C-alpha positions in Angstrom: -51.7 15.9 158.7 -53.7 19.8 158.0 -51.2 21.8 156.6 -53.6 24.5 156.6 -53.8 24.7 160.2 -49.8 24.3 160.1 -49.1 27.0 158.3 -51.8 29.1 158.7 -49.8 32.0 160.1 -47.3 32.3 157.4 -47.9 35.4 154.8 -46.1 37.3 151.9 -47.0 39.9 150.3 -44.6 41.7 147.7 -43.9 43.5 144.4 -42.5 41.7 141.5 -41.6 41.8 138.1 -44.7 39.6 137.2 -47.1 41.9 138.1 -45.4 45.6 137.8 -43.2 46.9 135.4 -39.8 48.4 137.0 -41.4 52.1 137.1 -43.4 50.6 140.0 -40.4 48.5 141.3 -38.5 51.2 142.3 -40.9 52.9 144.2 -41.5 49.2 146.4 -37.8 48.6 146.5 -36.1 49.1 149.6 -32.8 50.5 150.7 -30.9 48.6 153.5 -31.5 51.3 156.1 -35.3 50.9 155.1 -35.3 46.9 155.5 -34.0 47.5 158.9 -36.2 50.2 159.7 -39.2 47.6 158.7 -37.7 44.8 160.7 -38.1 47.3 163.6 -41.1 48.2 163.2 -42.4 44.8 162.8 -40.8 43.1 165.9 -42.7 46.3 167.7 -45.8 45.3 166.4 -45.5 41.8 168.1 -44.3 40.1 164.6 -41.5 37.3 165.5 -40.2 36.5 162.2 -39.9 38.4 158.8 -37.4 38.0 155.7 -37.6 40.9 153.4 -36.1 40.1 150.0 -35.4 43.0 148.2 -34.0 43.1 144.3 -33.7 44.4 140.9 -37.3 42.0 140.3 -38.6 42.0 143.4 -39.8 43.4 146.5 -41.3 40.6 149.0 -42.1 40.2 152.9 -42.6 37.1 154.0 -43.9 37.2 158.0 -44.4 34.6 160.6 -48.3 36.2 160.7 -51.6 36.6 159.2 -52.2 40.0 159.6 -51.7 40.7 155.8 -52.5 44.4 156.4 -50.6 45.0 159.1 -47.9 43.4 156.9 -49.1 46.0 153.9 -49.2 49.2 156.0 -45.8 48.5 156.8 -44.4 47.7 153.4 -46.1 51.1 152.5 -44.6 53.2 155.1 -41.4 52.2 154.4 -41.3 52.3 150.6 -41.6 55.6 148.1 -44.6 54.0 146.7 -48.8 54.0 147.6 -51.1 51.8 149.3 -53.3 52.0 146.0 -50.2 51.1 144.1 -49.5 48.2 146.0 -53.2 46.9 146.1 -53.0 47.1 141.9 -49.7 46.2 141.4 -48.6 43.8 144.3 -49.9 40.5 145.7 -50.3 38.8 149.4 -50.4 34.8 149.6 -51.6 33.3 152.9 -50.6 29.6 154.5 -49.3 26.7 152.2 -49.5 29.2 149.4 -46.7 31.7 151.2 -44.4 28.8 151.8 -44.7 27.1 148.8 -44.2 30.6 146.9 -41.1 31.3 148.9 -39.6 27.7 148.0 -40.2 28.8 144.3 -38.5 32.6 144.6 -35.3 30.9 146.6 -34.6 28.1 143.4 -35.4 30.6 140.8 -38.7 29.4 139.3 -40.2 32.6 140.0 -37.4 34.7 139.0 -37.6 36.9 135.6 -34.0 34.6 134.3 -34.9 30.9 135.0 -32.7 29.2 137.9 -31.5 32.7 138.4 -28.3 31.9 139.9 -27.8 35.2 142.6 -31.8 34.7 144.1 -30.8 32.2 146.6 -27.6 34.6 148.0 -29.7 37.5 148.3 -32.4 35.6 150.0 -29.6 34.4 152.0 -28.4 37.7 153.1 -32.5 38.8 153.8 -32.2 35.9 156.4 -28.8 37.0 157.8 -30.3 40.3 158.4 -33.3 39.4 160.3 -31.5 36.7 162.4 -29.0 39.9 163.0 -31.7 41.8 164.2 -33.8 38.9 166.2 -36.5 38.9 163.7 -35.9 34.8 162.8 -37.4 32.8 165.0 -37.3 28.5 165.0 -39.7 28.1 162.4 -38.4 30.9 159.9 -34.6 29.0 161.0 -36.1 25.6 159.9 -38.1 26.9 157.1 -34.2 28.5 155.8 -32.4 25.1 155.9 -35.4 23.7 154.2 -35.1 25.9 151.7 -31.4 25.6 151.4 -31.4 22.2 150.6 -34.0 22.2 148.1 -31.8 24.8 146.2 -28.9 22.9 146.3 -30.6 19.6 145.3 -32.1 21.8 142.1 -28.1 21.6 141.4 -27.5 18.1 142.1 -30.3 16.1 140.9 -31.4 18.5 137.9 -30.0 20.8 135.0 -31.5 24.0 136.7 -28.7 25.8 137.0 -27.0 24.8 133.6 -26.0 28.0 131.8 -24.6 30.0 134.4 -28.3 32.2 134.8 -28.2 35.5 135.9 -29.6 39.0 134.7 -26.4 39.8 134.1 -25.5 36.9 131.9 -28.5 37.7 130.2 -27.5 41.6 129.8 -24.3 40.7 128.5 -25.8 38.3 125.9 -28.2 40.9 124.8 -24.9 43.0 124.2 -22.9 40.4 122.7 -26.2 40.0 120.1 -26.7 43.5 119.9 -23.0 43.8 118.7 -22.5 41.0 116.7 -19.5 40.3 119.2 -17.7 42.1 122.2 -14.0 41.7 120.8 -12.7 45.3 120.4 -15.5 47.0 121.7 -14.8 49.9 124.8 -17.0 48.6 127.4 -17.6 50.8 130.6 -19.1 49.2 133.8 -20.3 51.3 136.2 -20.2 49.5 139.5 -18.1 47.2 141.4 -20.5 45.4 143.6 -21.9 41.9 143.8 -23.9 42.3 140.4 -20.7 44.3 139.0 -18.4 41.6 139.8 -20.9 38.8 138.3 -21.0 41.2 134.8 -17.2 41.8 134.4 -17.1 37.9 134.9 -19.2 38.0 132.4 -18.0 40.5 129.8 -14.7 38.6 129.9 -15.6 35.0 129.7 -17.6 36.3 125.8 -15.0 38.5 124.7 -14.8 41.9 126.2 -11.0 42.7 126.3 -11.1 46.7 126.4 -13.2 46.8 129.8 -13.2 49.6 132.3 -14.8 50.2 135.5 -15.9 53.1 137.5 -16.9 53.2 140.9 -17.6 55.6 143.7 -15.2 53.6 146.2 -12.4 53.2 144.1 -10.9 50.0 146.0 -13.6 47.9 145.4 -13.1 48.7 141.6 -9.0 48.3 142.1 -9.8 44.9 143.8 -11.7 43.9 140.6 -8.8 44.7 138.6 -6.9 42.3 140.4 -8.9 39.1 139.7 -9.9 40.6 135.8 -7.5 42.2 133.0 -9.6 45.4 133.4 -8.6 49.4 133.7 -10.1 51.3 136.4 -11.1 55.2 136.5 -12.3 57.7 138.9 -16.2 58.2 139.4 -15.0 61.9 138.6 -14.2 61.1 135.1 -17.2 59.3 134.2 -18.3 61.9 131.3 -15.2 60.8 129.8 -15.3 57.3 129.8 -19.3 57.6 128.8 -17.8 59.3 125.6 -15.2 56.7 124.8 -17.5 53.5 125.8 -19.6 51.5 122.7 -21.2 49.7 125.7 -22.3 51.2 129.2 -23.4 48.4 131.8 -24.9 50.1 135.5 -25.2 47.6 138.1 -24.6 49.8 141.6 -26.8 50.0 145.1 -27.6 54.0 144.4 -31.4 54.8 145.0 -30.7 57.2 142.6 -29.9 57.9 138.5 -26.3 58.1 138.7 -26.2 58.6 134.5 -28.0 61.4 133.5 -28.3 63.6 130.2 -25.6 66.3 131.8 -23.0 63.0 131.7 -24.0 62.7 128.1 -22.4 66.1 126.8 -18.8 64.9 125.7 -20.3 62.2 123.8 -20.4 62.7 119.6 -23.6 62.2 118.3 -22.0 60.7 115.2 -19.7 58.2 116.4 -22.4 56.0 116.2 -25.4 54.2 118.6 -24.3 53.5 122.5 -25.8 50.8 124.0 -26.9 51.2 127.6 -27.9 48.5 130.1 -29.4 49.7 133.6 -29.0 46.9 136.0 -30.2 48.5 138.6 -33.8 49.3 140.4 -34.4 51.9 141.6 -33.0 52.7 137.8 -29.8 54.5 137.7 -29.8 55.7 134.5 -32.5 58.8 133.8 -35.3 58.0 131.3 -34.1 61.0 129.9 -31.1 59.6 128.7 -32.8 56.7 126.3 -34.5 60.1 124.3 -30.9 60.7 122.8 -31.1 59.9 119.4 -27.3 58.0 119.7 -28.7 56.1 122.7 -30.2 52.8 123.2 -31.4 52.0 126.8 -31.9 48.8 128.0 -33.7 48.6 131.7 -34.6 45.2 133.9 -37.9 44.6 131.7 -36.0 44.5 128.3 -34.1 41.2 129.7 -34.6 37.8 128.9 -32.8 34.5 128.8 -35.3 32.8 126.3 -33.1 33.3 123.8 -30.3 31.6 125.2 -29.7 28.0 124.0 -29.6 26.3 127.3 -33.0 28.2 128.2 -35.1 24.6 127.1 -32.8 22.9 128.9 -33.5 24.4 132.2 -37.3 24.7 131.4 -37.4 20.7 131.0 -36.2 20.6 134.4 -39.1 22.7 136.0 -41.5 19.6 137.0 -38.3 18.0 138.5 -37.6 21.1 140.5 -41.2 20.9 141.6 -41.3 18.1 143.2 -38.4 18.6 145.1 -40.0 21.4 146.3 -42.8 19.2 147.1 -40.8 16.9 149.0 -39.0 19.1 151.2 -42.3 21.5 151.9 -43.2 17.8 153.3 -40.4 17.2 155.7 -40.9 20.7 156.9 -44.7 20.1 157.6 -43.9 17.4 159.4 -41.1 18.7 161.5 -44.5 21.7 162.0 -46.4 19.0 163.2 -43.6 17.7 165.4 -43.3 21.1 166.9 -47.0 21.2 167.9 -46.7 18.2 170.1 -43.3 19.7 172.1 -45.6 21.4 174.9 -47.6 18.0 175.4 -44.0 16.0 175.2 -42.7 17.8 177.7 -45.7 17.9 180.3 -46.0 14.6 179.8 -42.4 13.9 181.1 -42.7 16.5 184.1 -46.2 14.6 184.9 -44.9 11.2 184.9 -41.4 11.8 186.1 -43.7 14.1 189.7 -45.7 10.6 190.2 -42.1 8.4 189.9 -40.3 10.6 192.2 -43.8 10.6 194.6 -43.7 6.9 194.6 -39.9 6.5 195.5 -39.9 8.9 198.2 -42.3 7.1 200.1 -40.1 3.9 200.1 -36.7 5.8 200.0 -35.9 5.3 203.7 -36.6 1.2 203.7 -34.0 1.2 201.1 -30.0 0.9 201.0 -28.2 3.5 198.8 -27.6 -0.2 196.1 -31.3 -0.7 195.8 -32.2 2.8 195.6 -30.3 3.4 192.9 -31.3 0.3 190.8 -35.1 1.0 191.4 -34.3 5.0 190.4 -32.8 3.7 186.8 -35.7 0.9 186.8 -38.7 3.2 187.2 -36.8 6.0 184.7 -36.7 3.3 182.2 -40.4 2.3 182.7 -41.2 6.2 182.1 -39.0 6.8 179.5 -40.7 3.7 177.6 -44.1 4.6 178.6 -43.3 8.4 177.3 -41.9 6.9 173.8 -45.0 5.2 173.4 -47.1 8.3 173.4 -44.6 10.1 171.0 -44.9 7.6 168.6 -48.4 7.7 168.6 -48.7 11.5 168.9 -45.8 11.5 165.8 -48.3 8.5 163.8 -51.0 10.3 163.9 -50.0 13.7 162.5 -53.5 14.4 161.0 -54.9 14.4 164.1 -52.5 16.0 166.2 -55.1 18.1 167.7 -57.6 15.1 168.3 -54.7 13.3 170.0 -53.1 15.5 172.1 -56.2 16.8 173.5 -57.0 13.2 174.0 -53.7 12.9 176.0 -53.6 16.0 177.7 -57.5 14.7 179.2 -56.1 11.2 180.0 -53.0 12.5 182.2 -54.4 15.8 183.2 -51.8 18.0 182.0 -53.7 21.0 180.4 -52.6 23.3 183.3 -48.7 22.4 182.8 -48.7 24.1 179.1 
């Protein structure tokens, strides 16, 4: 089975934390509306399948096309970065390498936090958007099924997911190490969305007992307060809450800074250092805030899980995870190979059925209804068995799919039916 031929129309391009810092990544981050617009543009250009994964650490476009130049043009059109920046910091992978990378991203091997628990959810959400916009063709649908199964296997058959690995977890761990303890510290969490919820859970589980949540949508913050012992404050009071807090964690989906130096005016520079952690891309805390003498500003690029006691356990599982990916990848390639012979099988079935009906029609008037029924049944079984042998032969010779298919097409003269 020649995988390069089967996968030649897959391409992935993107910007990620391995190649670009947060300042570059935020220029290539795509909002929900920008992703929708890009999917529409891609469809108008004849691309049948595309998945856009845009997270705090990466924006990557996986598509069923071999035209990387077109993907790059579409990416830059909808992002704030330039083509020159993409060419310097971005990557392009084709065929087998593209598909392998997609598997690795989904299971967390390419994540900043090894085995990141959030990435599979983000990939699935990206696929859902594509599906909703009719940009998830059959090969992408089957691939997502394979990727989901791969992720489940890595969690059930290995310890890659041990230790609640996520950027939110790493952020709270960093804060705990910096402050020695979260007990008694005043914590402000800005954002009650998906990452905000996970961060809140980690804060409480690691000992924070004085947490206030600020969110533009008060209903979301109040719902979060029903799950955890936290306080809720209106967004208009963010300046006051910042002044009171020892630790500020920002995790919103805003496409701009939600905290700038103007929000720091009520702070007392003599009251001690404020640790501010920005979990957002684009960044939600303005760079200038980090220049204040009483502020220590941490962004996504400063987070790491290598100090976590479970990191080495997760790291030891990488070979096993790679083996699972290899197995599921091979199974997917087998399905693609079988998919390539479906038109031939259908044409063969049509050809044989036509011959069967032609031959029966010559004697139909000479047979009773009972005899005709028996002949129909018998000849149908014969045709099905012959076709079954052809199908088995095609599947058993997947490494010669094109050659065997061509022989069968020539033998039964079915090229015109395809």
